[in-house]
Every structure is written in C-alpha cells, then in structure tokens.
C-alpha positions in Angstrom: -0.9 216.4 100.4 -3.3 216.6 97.1 -4.6 213.1 97.8 -6.2 214.8 101.0 -8.2 217.9 98.4 -10.9 217.6 96.4 -11.5 220.9 94.2 -15.2 220.7 93.2 -14.8 222.1 90.0 -12.7 218.7 89.4 -15.0 216.1 90.8 -16.9 213.7 87.9 -20.9 213.5 89.4 -22.9 210.8 88.6 -26.0 211.9 86.9 -27.8 208.0 87.1 -27.1 208.1 90.6 -29.9 206.2 91.6 -33.3 203.8 90.6 -35.0 206.9 90.5 -32.7 208.6 88.3 -35.6 208.2 85.1 -38.1 209.6 86.3 -39.4 212.8 86.1 -38.6 215.4 88.8 -35.1 213.4 89.7 -33.2 213.4 87.0 -32.2 216.9 86.4 -29.2 216.1 88.6 -25.7 215.2 89.9 -24.2 213.3 92.2 -21.1 213.7 94.2 -19.1 211.3 96.8 -16.3 214.0 98.3 -15.3 211.8 100.7 -16.1 208.2 101.2 -18.9 206.1 98.4 -22.2 207.5 99.9 -25.3 205.8 98.9 -25.6 205.9 95.7 -26.4 203.1 93.8 -24.2 204.0 90.9 -21.3 201.0 90.7 -18.9 203.8 88.4 -19.8 206.3 90.5 -16.5 207.8 91.4 -15.1 209.1 94.8 -11.9 211.8 95.4 -11.2 211.0 98.8 -12.0 206.8 99.6 -10.3 206.6 102.8 -12.4 205.8 105.8 -12.7 209.0 108.0 -16.2 207.6 110.4 -18.4 209.2 108.0 -19.3 210.1 104.4 -19.6 214.0 102.1 -21.3 213.5 99.4 -23.2 217.1 97.5 -26.3 217.8 95.1 -27.3 219.6 92.1 -29.7 220.1 90.4 -32.4 222.0 88.2 -35.5 223.9 89.5 -38.5 220.6 90.4 -35.7 218.3 90.5 -34.1 216.0 93.5 -34.6 213.1 95.4 -37.6 210.7 95.7 -38.6 209.4 99.2 -36.5 207.2 100.7 -34.9 206.0 104.3 -31.4 205.9 106.3 -30.1 203.7 108.9 -28.1 206.2 109.6 -28.1 210.1 110.2 -27.9 212.3 106.8 -27.9 216.0 107.3 -28.3 218.7 104.5 -26.2 222.0 104.1 -27.6 224.1 101.7 -25.2 225.9 99.6 -27.3 227.4 96.7 -30.8 227.7 96.1 -34.0 227.2 97.8 -35.4 223.4 98.7 -38.3 221.8 99.8 -37.9 218.5 102.1 -40.7 216.7 103.1 -41.3 213.3 104.9 -43.7 210.6 105.9 -44.4 208.2 103.2 -46.8 209.7 101.9 -44.9 212.8 101.7 -47.3 215.4 103.0 -45.3 217.7 106.0 -42.9 219.7 103.6 -40.8 222.9 105.0 -38.3 225.4 102.8 -34.5 225.5 103.8 -32.9 228.6 101.7 -29.2 229.0 101.4 -27.3 228.6 105.1 -30.2 226.5 106.5 -28.7 222.8 107.3 -31.5 220.1 108.3 -30.5 216.5 110.3 -32.6 214.5 109.2 -33.8 211.4 111.5 -33.6 207.7 110.3 -36.3 205.2 110.0 -38.2 207.4 108.1 -39.5 208.5 104.6 -37.7 212.1 103.3 -37.2 213.4 99.9 -36.1 217.0 98.7 -36.9 219.6 95.6 -35.0 222.5 94.3 -38.3 224.4 94.5 -35.9 227.6 93.3 -35.6 228.9 89.4 -32.1 228.3 89.4 -29.6 225.7 89.6 -29.3 224.7 93.3 -26.6 222.8 95.2 -26.5 221.2 98.6 -23.6 219.1 100.6 -25.0 216.0 103.4 -22.9 214.1 105.5 -24.0 210.5 105.9 -23.0 208.6 109.3 -20.6 206.2 109.2 -18.1 204.3 106.7 -20.3 202.2 105.6 -24.0 204.3 105.3 -26.2 201.3 104.8 -28.6 200.9 101.8 -31.4 203.2 100.6 -35.3 201.9 101.3 -37.6 203.4 99.2 -41.1 204.5 99.4 -42.8 201.3 96.8 -44.2 204.1 94.3 -40.3 205.0 93.7 -39.8 201.3 92.4 -42.3 200.9 90.6 -42.1 203.8 88.9 -38.4 203.1 88.4 -38.9 200.2 86.6 -41.3 201.4 84.0 -38.3 203.3 83.0 -36.1 200.3 83.2 -33.7 201.0 85.9 -34.5 198.6 88.7 -32.6 197.2 91.6 -31.3 193.6 92.4 -31.8 191.8 96.2 -28.3 192.9 96.5 -29.3 196.4 96.1 -27.0 196.6 92.8 -28.3 199.0 89.6 -29.4 197.3 86.7 -30.6 198.6 83.4 -33.2 196.2 82.2 -32.9 197.9 78.9 -29.3 197.2 78.3 -28.7 194.0 80.5 -31.1 190.8 81.6 -31.2 189.5 85.0 -28.5 188.1 86.4 -29.1 183.4 87.0 -28.4 184.2 90.6 -29.9 187.0 91.2 -33.7 189.0 91.5 -35.7 192.3 91.3 -35.4 193.6 94.9 -39.8 193.5 95.5 -41.0 196.5 97.0 -41.9 197.0 100.9 -45.3 195.9 101.8 -47.6 197.9 103.2 -47.0 196.3 106.4 -43.7 197.1 107.0 -44.2 200.7 105.0 -45.8 201.3 109.0 -43.1 200.4 110.4 -41.2 203.7 109.5 -41.7 207.2 111.6 -42.9 210.2 110.7 -42.6 212.9 112.6 -45.5 216.4 112.6 -44.2 219.8 111.0 -43.4 221.5 114.6 -41.4 217.9 115.9 -39.0 218.3 113.1 -38.1 222.2 113.6 -36.0 221.0 116.4 -33.7 219.1 113.7 -33.2 222.7 111.9 -30.9 225.2 112.1 -31.8 228.5 110.2 -29.4 230.3 108.8 -30.5 233.8 110.7 -30.6 232.3 113.9 -26.9 231.4 114.0 -25.3 234.6 114.7 -27.5 234.6 118.8 -25.3 231.2 119.0 -21.6 232.7 117.7 -18.5 231.8 120.7 -15.4 233.6 120.5 -12.7 231.2 119.9 -9.8 233.4 118.8 -8.0 236.2 116.8 -11.8 237.1 115.2 -12.7 233.5 114.9 -16.1 232.0 115.9 -17.5 229.1 116.2 -21.4 228.0 115.7 -21.4 224.4 116.8 -24.0 222.9 115.1 -24.7 218.8 115.9 -22.0 216.5 118.6 -20.3 219.3 120.9 -16.8 218.8 120.0 -14.4 221.0 117.9 -10.8 220.3 118.6 -11.5 217.9 121.7 -12.5 221.5 123.2 -16.9 221.3 124.3 -19.2 223.4 123.3 -23.3 223.2 123.1 -24.9 222.3 119.6 -27.4 224.4 117.9 -28.9 220.4 117.3 -29.6 218.0 119.4 -28.7 214.4 117.4 -26.8 212.4 117.7 -25.2 211.3 114.5 -21.9 209.6 114.7 -20.2 213.2 114.3 -19.5 216.9 115.2 -20.3 220.0 112.8 -19.4 223.1 113.6 -19.1 226.7 111.2 -16.7 228.7 111.4 -17.0 232.2 110.3 -14.7 235.4 109.7 -14.2 238.2 107.7 -10.4 238.2 108.2 -8.5 236.2 111.1 -6.1 233.7 111.7 -6.6 230.9 114.2 -3.5 228.3 114.9 -1.2 225.0 116.2 -4.9 223.4 116.2 -4.7 219.8 116.4 -7.3 216.9 115.5 -6.6 213.3 116.1 -9.9 211.7 114.5 -11.1 211.9 111.5 -11.9 215.8 110.0 -12.6 217.5 106.9 -12.7 221.2 106.2 -14.7 222.4 103.1 -15.3 225.9 102.5 -19.1 227.3 102.6 -17.6 230.6 101.6 -14.5 232.2 100.7 -11.1 231.7 99.9 -9.2 230.2 103.4 -5.4 229.8 103.5 -4.3 226.2 105.0 -1.2 225.7 107.1 -0.2 222.1 108.0 3.6 221.9 108.8 5.5 223.4 106.1 2.3 223.0 102.9 0.8 226.3 102.4 -2.3 225.4 100.2 -6.0 227.3 100.0 -9.2 225.6 99.1 -12.2 228.3 98.4 -16.3 227.5 98.1 -17.0 224.1 97.7 -13.9 222.6 98.3 -13.0 219.6 100.7 -9.9 218.8 103.1 -8.9 216.5 104.6 -6.7 217.2 107.6 -3.6 214.6 108.3 -4.1 213.4 112.2 -2.5 214.7 115.1 -0.7 217.5 112.4 -0.7 221.3 113.7 -2.6 223.3 110.7 -3.0 226.8 110.9 -6.6 228.0 109.2 -7.3 232.4 108.0 -9.0 233.8 105.7 -8.8 238.0 104.6 -12.7 239.1 103.0 -14.2 242.3 103.1 -17.5 239.9 104.4 -18.2 236.7 106.1 -16.7 233.8 105.3 -18.1 230.2 106.8 -15.4 226.7 106.7 -17.5 223.9 107.9 -15.8 221.4 110.3 -16.7 218.2 110.4 -15.1 215.5 112.5 -16.1 211.7 114.1 -17.1 211.8 117.2 
C-alpha cells in the first residue's frame, strides 16, 4: 500500500524543470511530479506514483515574483491554490490577468497561452491537475525561448532540455525554433469576464455544498461524477477527469468503491483512510491513489473545517 502514498515532505522536486528555469522571475521555484510525469522538461524529474491514472498531479512552490512563463497546453490544466496569492496572466502578450488566493481554483482552457506568478510576500504552493496520461508538450511564446537561450538553456527538436553551457547539440538533433508570428495568431485569447466561468473562488464554494453522509459535504468542482453518483459542477469544462472536494470538521463516510483511477489529496486536515484491513493517515499535501474496486472509508476529527480533494478519471 505504501507505493500508493505520496508524502509531500518526502517528494524530490526539480529546481530546473523547464527551459525558462534560469530566467529572472522563473528560477526561484520547485516542481513536483506526484502522479504521472506531468509536462516537466527535466528528464531527471522524480515521479512518485508513475502508474497511469488518465491524468497527472503535480505541484509548484515558488518564491515571491516567481512562477511560470507564458506557455500553452494541449490538455486540461487545473490549478488549486494551497497557499499564498497568485497572479494568473494569459494571451500571447500576457496583458490579461487575475489574482487568486488560498482555496481558489482555475481550469485553464487549452490552446491558450498562460503563466502564473507568486504575487504574495511569502513562498506559495499550488497543485496542478493535468489531463490525460500523456499531457503532451509545452508550447512557449517566442520570447521565452529566446531569453532562455541567453541563459544557456534550450529545447531540442524532440522537446528535450539541453544545457548549452555543458553539452553539445547531438548530431541527429537541432534546436527547437520559436513559433512564428503566424502560428502565434492561431492561439485563443479570452477577456477577463470570459475566464471567470473557469474560476471557482473559495468564498463561493459554501453555496454549492451537498450533504453526503455523517456530516461530510461534497463540493463538485469539475465533472459531474463522484463514486458513480451525479452532481452539478461549479465549473463546466470538459477535462477528462472529475474533481470533487469533501468538507467536514468531524465526519466519516464508509463503503466507497471507485471503479476508475482515483486519488485523494488533503488540502487541510489529517484524514484517516481505511482500505479493507489497512488503515493509515494522509495529512495536508499528502496524496493517496485508491486501489480500484476496493471498499474504503474516509474520516477526519478536527475543530476546524477540513478539505479533501478527490480526482477520478471520467
């Protein structure tokens, strides 16, 4: 069972996960691959739970004024703010922006350039769910690749990362060229009011709680399914996975059975998980991959509201 548990304090982060890792404003951060490889360009990135789930789970820690450069994905990308205040900006010029805080979520549309930055005064943490087993490659705005090359980092034409200060370009490879202005125009952009429908703020979640059982409530964020029961999501966005939040102070729910790959990761609280004869706890930021078709129970006992995130394949 231990191979299904990812203790956050035991994870090994990459400090140079992407090509823009030496550019000012992007270098003071750590990247974690918790379930699946994610989209990290670091071939040495440690992956805690490598078994395919139909989606990936990662995390990013960053110092103030640090984060990711403008990039685009071909699959879904959902951010959950664990701590701090974060600025999300988008479009090829990055002019549109919005600030999100602890407990907020945003599901970014595909085929759109986006970036994020710690806008607070202390180190911040976000978790990221990416669609599909292989979430594809990243497309960077041209300025990112140009600035990165000045630091010695570049991407080869197979999208692998190379340090030009240490390595020669392999004979059968060449450097990846930045996309053209014409290609840049093929990416979508959104006004701020259009992005709002992809956002779920923590302060609004209370209005959408549904009682499950024994003092536990569910907030359905994305997708309409939790343990083969249907709920209305707050964000109507097809991602390939369901994202639900369980909330309680002192509650227990028993005899849950998941027939599709499912993970639990604690946002707040020390949650007791019982699987058949096995019993263990996952604390804040820890992740557990549920064995398929096993009967499980979940409980927590606290004086404050606790939150447990659940992601399952659609």
